[in-house]
C-alpha positions as protocol buffer text, in pm:
chain_id: "A"
residue {
  index: 1
  type: MET
  ca { x: -8707 y: 44 z: 2604 }
}
residue {
  index: 2
  type: GLN
  ca { x: -8546 y: 362 z: 2742 }
}
residue {
  index: 3
  type: CYS
  ca { x: -8752 y: 574 z: 2502 }
}
residue {
  index: 4
  type: HIS
  ca { x: -9065 y: 390 z: 2612 }
}
residue {
  index: 5
  type: LEU
  ca { x: -8991 y: 454 z: 2980 }
}
residue {
  index: 6
  type: LEU
  ca { x: -8914 y: 820 z: 2913 }
}
residue {
  index: 7
  type: ALA
  ca { x: -9243 y: 864 z: 2731 }
}
residue {
  index: 8
  type: PHE
  ca { x: -9423 y: 692 z: 3020 }
}
residue {
  index: 9
  type: ALA
  ca { x: -9256 y: 926 z: 3271 }
}
residue {
  index: 10
  type: GLN
  ca { x: -9347 y: 1231 z: 3064 }
}
residue {
  index: 11
  type: ILE
  ca { x: -9713 y: 1127 z: 3052 }
}
residue {
  index: 12
  type: ALA
  ca { x: -9718 y: 1070 z: 3429 }
}
residue {
  index: 13
  type: VAL
  ca { x: -9565 y: 1413 z: 3496 }
}
residue {
  index: 14
  type: MET
  ca { x: -9810 y: 1582 z: 3259 }
}
residue {
  index: 15
  type: LYS
  ca { x: -10103 y: 1416 z: 3435 }
}
residue {
  index: 16
  type: ILE
  ca { x: -9982 y: 1536 z: 3774 }
}
residue {
  index: 17
  type: ILE
  ca { x: -9932 y: 1893 z: 3650 }
}
residue {
  index: 18
  type: GLU
  ca { x: -10277 y: 1885 z: 3488 }
}
residue {
  index: 19
  type: ASN
  ca { x: -10436 y: 1772 z: 3814 }
}
residue {
  index: 20
  type: LEU
  ca { x: -10250 y: 2032 z: 4020 }
}
residue {
  index: 21
  type: SER
  ca { x: -10368 y: 2317 z: 3801 }
}
residue {
  index: 22
  type: VAL
  ca { x: -10725 y: 2236 z: 3904 }
}
residue {
  index: 23
  type: ILE
  ca { x: -10671 y: 2123 z: 4263 }
}
residue {
  index: 24
  type: TRP
  ca { x: -10429 y: 2382 z: 4397 }
}
residue {
  index: 25
  type: PRO
  ca { x: -10651 y: 2692 z: 4359 }
}
residue {
  index: 26
  type: LEU
  ca { x: -10927 y: 2512 z: 4551 }
}
residue {
  index: 27
  type: VAL
  ca { x: -10691 y: 2422 z: 4834 }
}
residue {
  index: 28
  type: SER
  ca { x: -10496 y: 2747 z: 4849 }
}
residue {
  index: 29
  type: ARG
  ca { x: -10811 y: 2957 z: 4891 }
}
residue {
  index: 30
  type: LYS
  ca { x: -10877 y: 2776 z: 5219 }
}
residue {
  index: 31
  type: LEU
  ca { x: -10515 y: 2762 z: 5326 }
}
residue {
  index: 32
  type: ASN
  ca { x: -10318 y: 3018 z: 5523 }
}
residue {
  index: 33
  type: ARG
  ca { x: -9970 y: 2910 z: 5425 }
}
residue {
  index: 34
  type: GLY
  ca { x: -9813 y: 3107 z: 5708 }
}
residue {
  index: 35
  type: THR
  ca { x: -9962 y: 2890 z: 5982 }
}
residue {
  index: 36
  type: PRO
  ca { x: -9814 y: 2563 z: 6109 }
}
residue {
  index: 37
  type: GLN
  ca { x: -10123 y: 2378 z: 5987 }
}
residue {
  index: 38
  type: GLY
  ca { x: -10086 y: 2537 z: 5644 }
}
residue {
  index: 39
  type: LYS
  ca { x: -9725 y: 2432 z: 5621 }
}
residue {
  index: 40
  type: ARG
  ca { x: -9814 y: 2074 z: 5714 }
}
residue {
  index: 41
  type: ILE
  ca { x: -10081 y: 2062 z: 5442 }
}
residue {
  index: 42
  type: MET
  ca { x: -9835 y: 2199 z: 5187 }
}
residue {
  index: 43
  type: VAL
  ca { x: -9580 y: 1934 z: 5281 }
}
residue {
  index: 44
  type: LYS
  ca { x: -9838 y: 1655 z: 5257 }
}
residue {
  index: 45
  type: THR
  ca { x: -9958 y: 1782 z: 4919 }
}
residue {
  index: 46
  type: ILE
  ca { x: -9604 y: 1786 z: 4783 }
}
residue {
  index: 47
  type: ALA
  ca { x: -9538 y: 1442 z: 4932 }
}
residue {
  index: 48
  type: THR
  ca { x: -9850 y: 1302 z: 4766 }
}
residue {
  index: 49
  type: ILE
  ca { x: -9739 y: 1438 z: 4429 }
}
residue {
  index: 50
  type: ALA
  ca { x: -9394 y: 1288 z: 4476 }
}
residue {
  index: 51
  type: LEU
  ca { x: -9550 y: 954 z: 4568 }
}
residue {
  index: 52
  type: VAL
  ca { x: -9765 y: 950 z: 4255 }
}
residue {
  index: 53
  type: LEU
  ca { x: -9466 y: 1029 z: 4037 }
}
residue {
  index: 54
  type: GLY
  ca { x: -9243 y: 781 z: 4218 }
}
residue {
  index: 55
  type: THR
  ca { x: -9498 y: 504 z: 4179 }
}
residue {
  index: 56
  type: SER
  ca { x: -9531 y: 578 z: 3810 }
}
residue {
  index: 57
  type: LEU
  ca { x: -9157 y: 563 z: 3750 }
}
residue {
  index: 58
  type: ALA
  ca { x: -9084 y: 271 z: 3979 }
}
residue {
  index: 59
  type: HIS
  ca { x: -9324 y: 44 z: 3792 }
}
residue {
  index: 60
  type: ALA
  ca { x: -9277 y: 187 z: 3444 }
}
residue {
  index: 61
  type: GLY
  ca { x: -9094 y: -121 z: 3325 }
}
residue {
  index: 62
  type: ASP
  ca { x: -9332 y: -372 z: 3482 }
}
residue {
  index: 63
  type: MET
  ca { x: -9623 y: -321 z: 3245 }
}
residue {
  index: 64
  type: LEU
  ca { x: -9688 y: -598 z: 2997 }
}
residue {
  index: 65
  type: GLN
  ca { x: -9833 y: -503 z: 2662 }
}
residue {
  index: 66
  type: GLY
  ca { x: -10181 y: -650 z: 2647 }
}
residue {
  index: 67
  type: ASP
  ca { x: -10363 y: -757 z: 2331 }
}
residue {
  index: 68
  type: ALA
  ca { x: -10722 y: -633 z: 2353 }
}
residue {
  index: 69
  type: ALA
  ca { x: -10844 y: -863 z: 2077 }
}
residue {
  index: 70
  type: ALA
  ca { x: -10702 y: -1167 z: 2254 }
}
residue {
  index: 71
  type: GLY
  ca { x: -10835 y: -1034 z: 2583 }
}
residue {
  index: 72
  type: GLU
  ca { x: -11192 y: -1026 z: 2456 }
}
residue {
  index: 73
  type: ALA
  ca { x: -11194 y: -1404 z: 2414 }
}
residue {
  index: 74
  type: LYS
  ca { x: -11022 y: -1460 z: 2749 }
}
residue {
  index: 75
  type: ALA
  ca { x: -11272 y: -1236 z: 2930 }
}
residue {
  index: 76
  type: ILE
  ca { x: -11586 y: -1428 z: 2831 }
}
residue {
  index: 77
  type: THR
  ca { x: -11633 y: -1581 z: 3175 }
}
residue {
  index: 78
  type: CYS
  ca { x: -11564 y: -1243 z: 3341 }
}
residue {
  index: 79
  type: GLY
  ca { x: -11873 y: -1106 z: 3169 }
}
residue {
  index: 80
  type: ALA
  ca { x: -12104 y: -1316 z: 3386 }
}
residue {
  index: 81
  type: CYS
  ca { x: -12042 y: -1080 z: 3678 }
}
residue {
  index: 82
  type: HIS
  ca { x: -11876 y: -773 z: 3527 }
}
residue {
  index: 83
  type: GLY
  ca { x: -12080 y: -748 z: 3207 }
}
residue {
  index: 84
  type: ALA
  ca { x: -11973 y: -837 z: 2853 }
}
residue {
  index: 85
  type: ASP
  ca { x: -11847 y: -481 z: 2800 }
}
residue {
  index: 86
  type: GLY
  ca { x: -11722 y: -438 z: 3156 }
}
residue {
  index: 87
  type: ASN
  ca { x: -12032 y: -254 z: 3278 }
}
residue {
  index: 88
  type: SER
  ca { x: -12174 y: -465 z: 3558 }
}
residue {
  index: 89
  type: VAL
  ca { x: -12531 y: -414 z: 3674 }
}
residue {
  index: 90
  type: VAL
  ca { x: -12480 y: -543 z: 4028 }
}
residue {
  index: 91
  type: PRO
  ca { x: -12302 y: -284 z: 4250 }
}
residue {
  index: 92
  type: SER
  ca { x: -12102 y: -546 z: 4439 }
}
residue {
  index: 93
  type: PHE
  ca { x: -11921 y: -628 z: 4113 }
}
residue {
  index: 94
  type: PRO
  ca { x: -11709 y: -334 z: 3992 }
}
residue {
  index: 95
  type: LYS
  ca { x: -11731 y: -192 z: 3645 }
}
residue {
  index: 96
  type: LEU
  ca { x: -11409 y: -283 z: 3466 }
}
residue {
  index: 97
  type: ALA
  ca { x: -11471 y: -74 z: 3154 }
}
residue {
  index: 98
  type: GLY
  ca { x: -11221 y: 210 z: 3129 }
}
residue {
  index: 99
  type: LEU
  ca { x: -11073 y: 126 z: 3468 }
}
residue {
  index: 100
  type: GLY
  ca { x: -10714 y: 154 z: 3346 }
}
residue {
  index: 101
  type: ASP
  ca { x: -10515 y: -142 z: 3220 }
}
residue {
  index: 102
  type: LYS
  ca { x: -10221 y: -95 z: 3457 }
}
residue {
  index: 103
  type: TYR
  ca { x: -10446 y: -80 z: 3762 }
}
residue {
  index: 104
  type: LEU
  ca { x: -10665 y: -372 z: 3653 }
}
residue {
  index: 105
  type: LEU
  ca { x: -10363 y: -587 z: 3573 }
}
residue {
  index: 106
  type: LYS
  ca { x: -10219 y: -523 z: 3920 }
}
residue {
  index: 107
  type: GLN
  ca { x: -10548 y: -610 z: 4089 }
}
residue {
  index: 108
  type: MET
  ca { x: -10587 y: -937 z: 3899 }
}
residue {
  index: 109
  type: LYS
  ca { x: -10229 y: -1035 z: 3976 }
}
residue {
  index: 110
  type: ASP
  ca { x: -10276 y: -946 z: 4343 }
}
residue {
  index: 111
  type: ILE
  ca { x: -10591 y: -1161 z: 4357 }
}
residue {
  index: 112
  type: ARG
  ca { x: -10420 y: -1451 z: 4180 }
}
residue {
  index: 113
  type: ASP
  ca { x: -10109 y: -1430 z: 4398 }
}
residue {
  index: 114
  type: GLY
  ca { x: -10294 y: -1389 z: 4729 }
}
residue {
  index: 115
  type: ARG
  ca { x: -10215 y: -1024 z: 4799 }
}
residue {
  index: 116
  type: ARG
  ca { x: -10582 y: -928 z: 4773 }
}
residue {
  index: 117
  type: VAL
  ca { x: -10861 y: -1158 z: 4888 }
}
residue {
  index: 118
  type: VAL
  ca { x: -11191 y: -1132 z: 4700 }
}
residue {
  index: 119
  type: ALA
  ca { x: -11425 y: -1420 z: 4775 }
}
residue {
  index: 120
  type: ALA
  ca { x: -11619 y: -1384 z: 4449 }
}
residue {
  index: 121
  type: MET
  ca { x: -11293 y: -1412 z: 4253 }
}
residue {
  index: 122
  type: ALA
  ca { x: -11179 y: -1737 z: 4414 }
}
residue {
  index: 123
  type: GLY
  ca { x: -11029 y: -1959 z: 4144 }
}
residue {
  index: 124
  type: GLN
  ca { x: -11120 y: -1726 z: 3859 }
}
residue {
  index: 125
  type: VAL
  ca { x: -10767 y: -1618 z: 3765 }
}
residue {
  index: 126
  type: ASP
  ca { x: -10558 y: -1885 z: 3939 }
}
residue {
  index: 127
  type: ASN
  ca { x: -10449 y: -2053 z: 3616 }
}
residue {
  index: 128
  type: MET
  ca { x: -10397 y: -1740 z: 3409 }
}
residue {
  index: 129
  type: SER
  ca { x: -10053 y: -1615 z: 3309 }
}
residue {
  index: 130
  type: ASP
  ca { x: -9939 y: -1255 z: 3339 }
}
residue {
  index: 131
  type: GLN
  ca { x: -9993 y: -1221 z: 2964 }
}
residue {
  index: 132
  type: ASP
  ca { x: -10348 y: -1356 z: 2990 }
}
residue {
  index: 133
  type: LEU
  ca { x: -10426 y: -1098 z: 3255 }
}
residue {
  index: 134
  type: ALA
  ca { x: -10261 y: -819 z: 3055 }
}
residue {
  index: 135
  type: ASP
  ca { x: -10476 y: -908 z: 2755 }
}
residue {
  index: 136
  type: ILE
  ca { x: -10795 y: -899 z: 2964 }
}
residue {
  index: 137
  type: ALA
  ca { x: -10692 y: -567 z: 3118 }
}
residue {
  index: 138
  type: ALA
  ca { x: -10627 y: -421 z: 2771 }
}
residue {
  index: 139
  type: PHE
  ca { x: -10969 y: -535 z: 2648 }
}
residue {
  index: 140
  type: TYR
  ca { x: -11159 y: -377 z: 2936 }
}
residue {
  index: 141
  type: ASP
  ca { x: -10954 y: -59 z: 2918 }
}
residue {
  index: 142
  type: GLU
  ca { x: -11084 y: -2 z: 2565 }
}
residue {
  index: 143
  type: GLN
  ca { x: -11448 y: -25 z: 2673 }
}
residue {
  index: 144
  type: THR
  ca { x: -11661 y: 279 z: 2760 }
}
residue {
  index: 145
  type: ARG
  ca { x: -11798 y: 299 z: 3111 }
}
residue {
  index: 146
  type: THR
  ca { x: -12163 y: 384 z: 3161 }
}
residue {
  index: 147
  type: PRO
  ca { x: -12233 y: 687 z: 3385 }
}
residue {
  index: 148
  type: GLU
  ca { x: -12376 y: 700 z: 3735 }
}
residue {
  index: 149
  type: LEU
  ca { x: -12571 y: 976 z: 3908 }
}
residue {
  index: 150
  type: ALA
  ca { x: -12445 y: 1140 z: 4227 }
}
residue {
  index: 151
  type: ASP
  ca { x: -12677 y: 1190 z: 4523 }
}
residue {
  index: 152
  type: ALA
  ca { x: -12764 y: 1562 z: 4528 }
}
residue {
  index: 153
  type: ASP
  ca { x: -12788 y: 1560 z: 4908 }
}
residue {
  index: 154
  type: LEU
  ca { x: -12427 y: 1443 z: 4936 }
}
residue {
  index: 155
  type: MET
  ca { x: -12283 y: 1663 z: 4661 }
}
residue {
  index: 156
  type: GLU
  ca { x: -12137 y: 1945 z: 4874 }
}
residue {
  index: 157
  type: LEU
  ca { x: -11957 y: 1721 z: 5123 }
}
residue {
  index: 158
  type: GLY
  ca { x: -11845 y: 1479 z: 4854 }
}
residue {
  index: 159
  type: ARG
  ca { x: -11699 y: 1755 z: 4640 }
}
residue {
  index: 160
  type: LYS
  ca { x: -11511 y: 1900 z: 4936 }
}
residue {
  index: 161
  type: VAL
  ca { x: -11347 y: 1569 z: 5023 }
}
residue {
  index: 162
  type: TYR
  ca { x: -11274 y: 1473 z: 4663 }
}
residue {
  index: 163
  type: MET
  ca { x: -11141 y: 1806 z: 4537 }
}
residue {
  index: 164
  type: ALA
  ca { x: -10977 y: 1961 z: 4845 }
}
residue {
  index: 165
  type: GLY
  ca { x: -10936 y: 1687 z: 5106 }
}
residue {
  index: 166
  type: ILE
  ca { x: -10983 y: 1753 z: 5478 }
}
residue {
  index: 167
  type: MET
  ca { x: -10708 y: 1981 z: 5603 }
}
residue {
  index: 168
  type: GLU
  ca { x: -10766 y: 1942 z: 5975 }
}
residue {
  index: 169
  type: ARG
  ca { x: -10720 y: 1565 z: 5947 }
}
residue {
  index: 170
  type: LYS
  ca { x: -10445 y: 1582 z: 5684 }
}
residue {
  index: 171
  type: VAL
  ca { x: -10657 y: 1396 z: 5428 }
}
residue {
  index: 172
  type: ALA
  ca { x: -10521 y: 1460 z: 5081 }
}
residue {
  index: 173
  type: ALA
  ca { x: -10759 y: 1539 z: 4794 }
}
residue {
  index: 174
  type: CYS
  ca { x: -10872 y: 1230 z: 4600 }
}
residue {
  index: 175
  type: SER
  ca { x: -10842 y: 1432 z: 4280 }
}
residue {
  index: 176
  type: GLY
  ca { x: -10464 y: 1445 z: 4318 }
}
residue {
  index: 177
  type: CYS
  ca { x: -10435 y: 1081 z: 4207 }
}
residue {
  index: 178
  type: HIS
  ca { x: -10772 y: 1004 z: 4049 }
}
residue {
  index: 179
  type: SER
  ca { x: -10788 y: 1338 z: 3857 }
}
residue {
  index: 180
  type: PRO
  ca { x: -11043 y: 1618 z: 3899 }
}
residue {
  index: 181
  type: SER
  ca { x: -11258 y: 1462 z: 3627 }
}
residue {
  index: 182
  type: GLY
  ca { x: -11250 y: 1119 z: 3792 }
}
residue {
  index: 183
  type: LYS
  ca { x: -11082 y: 964 z: 3488 }
}
residue {
  index: 184
  type: GLY
  ca { x: -10786 y: 841 z: 3693 }
}
residue {
  index: 185
  type: ASN
  ca { x: -10418 y: 839 z: 3602 }
}
residue {
  index: 186
  type: GLY
  ca { x: -10357 y: 541 z: 3376 }
}
residue {
  index: 187
  type: PRO
  ca { x: -9976 y: 568 z: 3358 }
}
residue {
  index: 188
  type: GLY
  ca { x: -9958 y: 603 z: 3736 }
}
residue {
  index: 189
  type: GLY
  ca { x: -10185 y: 305 z: 3795 }
}
residue {
  index: 190
  type: PHE
  ca { x: -10463 y: 504 z: 3964 }
}
residue {
  index: 191
  type: PRO
  ca { x: -10811 y: 391 z: 3854 }
}
residue {
  index: 192
  type: GLY
  ca { x: -11084 y: 602 z: 3708 }
}
residue {
  index: 193
  type: LEU
  ca { x: -11372 y: 645 z: 3953 }
}
residue {
  index: 194
  type: ALA
  ca { x: -11619 y: 835 z: 3735 }
}
residue {
  index: 195
  type: GLY
  ca { x: -11913 y: 609 z: 3655 }
}
residue {
  index: 196
  type: GLN
  ca { x: -11813 y: 338 z: 3902 }
}
residue {
  index: 197
  type: HIS
  ca { x: -12086 y: 204 z: 4132 }
}
residue {
  index: 198
  type: PRO
  ca { x: -12086 y: 438 z: 4434 }
}
residue {
  index: 199
  type: ASP
  ca { x: -12164 y: 145 z: 4665 }
}
residue {
  index: 200
  type: TYR
  ca { x: -11856 y: -35 z: 4537 }
}
residue {
  index: 201
  type: ILE
  ca { x: -11632 y: 269 z: 4590 }
}
residue {
  index: 202
  type: ALA
  ca { x: -11766 y: 309 z: 4943 }
}
residue {
  index: 203
  type: ALA
  ca { x: -11716 y: -59 z: 5020 }
}
residue {
  index: 204
  type: GLN
  ca { x: -11353 y: -45 z: 4906 }
}
residue {
  index: 205
  type: LEU
  ca { x: -11282 y: 267 z: 5110 }
}
residue {
  index: 206
  type: LYS
  ca { x: -11421 y: 95 z: 5418 }
}
residue {
  index: 207
  type: MET
  ca { x: -11208 y: -212 z: 5349 }
}
residue {
  index: 208
  type: PHE
  ca { x: -10898 y: 9 z: 5317 }
}
residue {
  index: 209
  type: ARG
  ca { x: -10997 y: 181 z: 5641 }
}
residue {
  index: 210
  type: THR
  ca { x: -11016 y: -156 z: 5815 }
}
residue {
  index: 211
  type: GLY
  ca { x: -10686 y: -257 z: 5656 }
}
residue {
  index: 212
  type: TYR
  ca { x: -10506 y: 32 z: 5827 }
}
residue {
  index: 213
  type: GLU
  ca { x: -10503 y: -165 z: 6153 }
}
residue {
  index: 214
  type: ASP
  ca { x: -10635 y: -509 z: 6059 }
}
residue {
  index: 215
  type: PRO
  ca { x: -10481 y: -728 z: 5786 }
}
residue {
  index: 216
  type: ALA
  ca { x: -10827 y: -874 z: 5731 }
}
residue {
  index: 217
  type: GLY
  ca { x: -10910 y: -549 z: 5549 }
}
residue {
  index: 218
  type: ARG
  ca { x: -10775 y: -442 z: 5212 }
}
residue {
  index: 219
  type: THR
  ca { x: -10399 y: -383 z: 5219 }
}
residue {
  index: 220
  type: ASN
  ca { x: -10276 y: -400 z: 4860 }
}
residue {
  index: 221
  type: ASP
  ca { x: -10202 y: -29 z: 4824 }
}
residue {
  index: 222
  type: GLY
  ca { x: -9828 y: -80 z: 4875 }
}
residue {
  index: 223
  type: ASP
  ca { x: -9584 y: 13 z: 5149 }
}
residue {
  index: 224
  type: SER
  ca { x: -9693 y: 377 z: 5131 }
}
residue {
  index: 225
  type: LYS
  ca { x: -10042 y: 278 z: 5253 }
}
residue {
  index: 226
  type: ILE
  ca { x: -10176 y: 572 z: 5054 }
}
residue {
  index: 227
  type: MET
  ca { x: -10534 y: 445 z: 5050 }
}
residue {
  index: 228
  type: ARG
  ca { x: -10532 y: 304 z: 5402 }
}
residue {
  index: 229
  type: THR
  ca { x: -10405 y: 627 z: 5559 }
}
residue {
  index: 230
  type: THR
  ca { x: -10661 y: 831 z: 5365 }
}
residue {
  index: 231
  type: ALA
  ca { x: -10960 y: 608 z: 5435 }
}
residue {
  index: 232
  type: PHE
  ca { x: -10870 y: 569 z: 5803 }
}
residue {
  index: 233
  type: GLU
  ca { x: -10947 y: 936 z: 5863 }
}
residue {
  index: 234
  type: LEU
  ca { x: -11286 y: 932 z: 5691 }
}
residue {
  index: 235
  type: SER
  ca { x: -11622 y: 880 z: 5861 }
}
residue {
  index: 236
  type: ASP
  ca { x: -11895 y: 663 z: 5712 }
}
residue {
  index: 237
  type: LYS
  ca { x: -12080 y: 977 z: 5601 }
}
residue {
  index: 238
  type: GLU
  ca { x: -11773 y: 1121 z: 5432 }
}
residue {
  index: 239
  type: ILE
  ca { x: -11706 y: 791 z: 5258 }
}
residue {
  index: 240
  type: GLU
  ca { x: -12065 y: 774 z: 5133 }
}
residue {
  index: 241
  type: ALA
  ca { x: -12047 y: 1134 z: 5011 }
}
residue {
  index: 242
  type: VAL
  ca { x: -11712 y: 1114 z: 4833 }
}
residue {
  index: 243
  type: ALA
  ca { x: -11805 y: 780 z: 4674 }
}
residue {
  index: 244
  type: SER
  ca { x: -12127 y: 930 z: 4539 }
}
residue {
  index: 245
  type: TYR
  ca { x: -11952 y: 1243 z: 4411 }
}
residue {
  index: 246
  type: ALA
  ca { x: -11672 y: 1049 z: 4241 }
}
residue {
  index: 247
  type: ALA
  ca { x: -11915 y: 808 z: 4078 }
}
residue {
  index: 248
  type: GLY
  ca { x: -12118 y: 1095 z: 3936 }
}
residue {
  index: 249
  type: LEU
  ca { x: -11825 y: 1269 z: 3769 }
}
residue {
  index: 250
  type: ARG
  ca { x: -11810 y: 1283 z: 3389 }
}
């Protein structure tokens, strides 16, 4: 078990370093590190990295080993909304293919246990065990997600928010957790966004934004409120743009 946890930690660290090598040059070109604002951005960037690593290590032992073959049979009813291979055609239903088994398992458990309310999921996972959910998550994680196209008119703004954040509002870059390629950080439990329905991404960001002040919004991002604090500072236009950009990544 200790070897397994060490390997998990090493993968998480490698992912963070990989992401930083792409993100930091983009941020540092716009950042005067000698100013008070620059120092605050540096501190927040470092804090975000520490949070990603801490989350990865804190939950390293919580992950059940899912059986993808068993999960395929258990996911038959899921296919009605999410598609047989996890690629839904209706934007209100997220694509589950390649989402990340750790992230998907957490979401299904949160829905089952009442920590995340999704009306369309009412009763769907209530009678499933943790192992059932782990098997389903493993099955969908092995599927290939179909691509989406970004809106060219939103590309510039979306790229700025996703890759560099918004310094003046202390919004961290999305790429720090979800990776510059949009593939996510599986060991850290951060979902891949590339190829996801942009309308779904935008809807979730708005729900997290509501959840910052209102428990009726989405609040299952942990005590750190990493998604709520980020989304709270974004306008509707910025949310639309970053959702489109992230969805169009390859």
